[in-house]
C-alpha positions as CSV (number, residue, x, y, z in Angstrom):
1,X,83.7,-55.3,42.9
2,X,83.7,-53.3,39.7
3,X,81.5,-50.6,39.3
4,X,80.5,-50.9,36.0
5,X,79.1,-54.4,36.3
6,X,75.8,-52.6,38.3
7,X,74.6,-50.4,35.5
8,X,70.8,-51.3,34.9
9,X,70.1,-53.7,37.6
10,X,70.0,-53.8,41.5
11,X,72.8,-54.9,43.6
12,X,73.5,-55.5,47.4
13,X,76.1,-53.4,49.3
14,X,77.7,-53.5,52.6
15,X,78.1,-50.0,54.1
16,X,81.4,-49.0,55.7
17,X,81.7,-46.0,57.7
18,X,79.4,-44.1,60.1
19,X,78.7,-40.8,58.0
20,X,74.8,-41.9,57.6
21,X,74.5,-43.1,61.2
22,X,71.9,-43.3,62.7
23,X,69.8,-43.6,59.3
24,X,71.8,-46.2,58.1
25,X,74.3,-48.0,60.7
26,X,78.1,-49.1,59.7
27,X,78.0,-52.7,58.1
28,X,74.5,-52.6,57.3
29,X,73.6,-54.4,53.9
30,X,71.6,-52.1,51.7
31,X,69.9,-52.8,48.1
32,X,70.8,-50.4,45.7
33,X,68.5,-50.0,42.8
34,X,69.7,-48.5,39.3
35,X,67.9,-45.3,38.2
36,X,68.3,-42.6,35.6
37,X,69.8,-39.5,37.1
38,X,66.7,-37.3,36.1
39,X,64.9,-39.5,38.9
40,X,66.9,-38.7,41.8
41,X,64.9,-36.4,44.3
42,X,66.3,-34.2,47.0
43,X,66.1,-36.7,50.2
44,X,67.1,-39.6,48.2
45,X,70.0,-41.8,49.7
46,X,72.0,-42.5,47.0
47,X,75.3,-44.6,46.2
48,X,77.9,-42.9,43.8
49,X,81.4,-43.8,43.1
50,X,84.6,-41.8,43.7
51,X,88.1,-42.5,42.4
52,X,88.5,-45.0,45.2
53,X,85.3,-45.6,46.5
54,X,81.5,-45.8,46.6
55,X,79.9,-43.5,49.2
56,X,76.1,-43.7,50.4
57,X,75.0,-40.2,51.2
58,X,71.9,-38.1,51.0
59,X,70.8,-35.9,48.2
60,X,70.4,-32.2,49.6
61,X,70.5,-30.2,46.2
62,X,70.5,-30.8,42.6
63,X,71.7,-28.2,39.8
64,X,71.6,-28.4,36.4
65,X,73.8,-27.0,33.9
66,X,73.1,-27.9,30.0
67,X,72.7,-31.4,30.1
68,X,75.0,-31.9,32.8
69,X,73.4,-32.6,36.4
70,X,75.2,-31.9,39.6
71,X,74.2,-33.7,43.1
72,X,74.7,-32.0,46.0
73,X,75.2,-34.7,48.9
74,X,75.7,-35.0,52.6
75,X,76.2,-37.7,55.0
76,X,74.7,-37.0,58.4
77,X,78.1,-36.6,60.1
78,X,80.2,-35.1,56.8
79,X,80.5,-32.1,54.8
80,X,78.6,-31.1,51.9
81,X,80.2,-32.0,48.5
82,X,79.0,-32.0,45.0
83,X,79.2,-35.1,42.4
84,X,78.4,-35.0,38.8
85,X,75.4,-37.5,37.3
86,X,78.0,-39.8,35.6
87,X,79.0,-41.0,39.0
88,X,75.7,-41.8,40.3
89,X,75.4,-45.7,40.8
90,X,71.7,-46.0,42.5
91,X,69.3,-45.1,45.2
92,X,69.2,-47.2,48.5
93,X,65.8,-48.9,48.6
94,X,65.7,-50.4,51.9
95,X,62.6,-48.4,53.2
96,X,64.2,-45.3,54.3
97,X,61.0,-43.0,53.2
98,X,60.5,-40.6,56.1
99,X,63.7,-41.2,58.1
100,X,66.0,-38.9,56.1
101,X,66.3,-35.3,57.2
102,X,67.4,-33.0,54.5
103,X,69.1,-29.9,55.7
104,X,69.2,-26.4,53.9
105,X,72.5,-25.5,52.4
106,X,73.9,-22.1,50.5
107,X,72.3,-22.3,47.0
108,X,74.0,-19.1,45.7
109,X,77.6,-20.5,47.0
110,X,77.2,-23.6,45.2
111,X,75.9,-21.8,41.9
112,X,79.0,-19.4,42.1
113,X,81.1,-22.7,42.5
114,X,79.8,-24.5,39.6
115,X,80.1,-21.0,37.3
116,X,83.7,-21.1,37.8
117,X,84.4,-24.8,37.8
118,X,81.8,-25.9,35.1
119,X,84.3,-24.8,32.1
120,X,87.3,-26.5,33.7
121,X,85.2,-29.7,34.2
122,X,83.6,-29.8,30.4
123,X,87.2,-29.1,29.2
124,X,88.6,-32.0,31.4
125,X,85.7,-34.3,30.1
126,X,86.5,-33.3,26.4
127,X,90.3,-33.8,26.8
128,X,89.6,-37.3,28.5
129,X,87.2,-38.3,25.4
130,X,90.0,-37.2,23.0
131,X,92.8,-39.1,24.8
132,X,90.4,-42.3,24.9
133,X,90.4,-42.0,21.2
134,X,94.1,-41.5,21.2
135,X,93.7,-38.0,19.4
136,X,96.7,-36.7,21.4
137,X,97.0,-33.3,19.2
138,X,93.5,-32.0,19.5
139,X,93.4,-32.8,23.3
140,X,97.0,-30.6,23.7
141,X,95.2,-27.8,21.6
142,X,92.1,-28.2,24.1
143,X,94.2,-27.9,26.9
144,X,96.5,-24.8,26.0
145,X,93.9,-23.0,24.4
146,X,91.7,-23.4,27.6
147,X,94.9,-22.6,29.6
148,X,95.2,-19.3,27.8
149,X,91.8,-18.6,28.2
150,X,92.1,-18.8,32.2
151,X,95.3,-17.1,32.0
152,X,93.2,-14.1,30.6
153,X,90.4,-14.4,33.3
154,X,92.2,-12.5,36.2
155,X,92.2,-9.6,33.9
156,X,88.7,-9.1,33.1
157,X,87.5,-7.0,36.2
158,X,90.6,-4.8,35.3
159,X,89.4,-4.3,31.9
160,X,85.9,-3.6,32.8
161,X,86.8,-0.6,34.8
162,X,88.6,1.1,32.2
163,X,85.4,0.6,29.8
164,X,83.4,2.8,32.6
């Protein structure tokens, strides 16, 4: 099944795995409706793609940086993780209203994590776009300039101590 086929329409999906039990049982058929990332709410059960598979989990947090949305997700029996809005496929629409329990999580930890990883994410996005356009020289420039910036990063605390 190709993920790109599902943009702007609903699709049916067979759930493999037990991470959302008892809310969604393994081998259940769910209907996934396409939606814009801005329409996702905390408590929604969504489908998103990873490199190898599609995952059905609930949204427990939403963080916005510039025009990028990052969703904090969790299965009933799995750890918290984060995914970018580009990986969102849709929302499960099988009458789950009132059945989803949203646990609290450490928002400050997620904010700090995104503070450090967002620049890496954006740089990788730019390099990927340049490579698609077959502009290897500019992609190489972005890669090496970013690498130099991150080499300088560990020195920042010691430089601030010298100025005090």
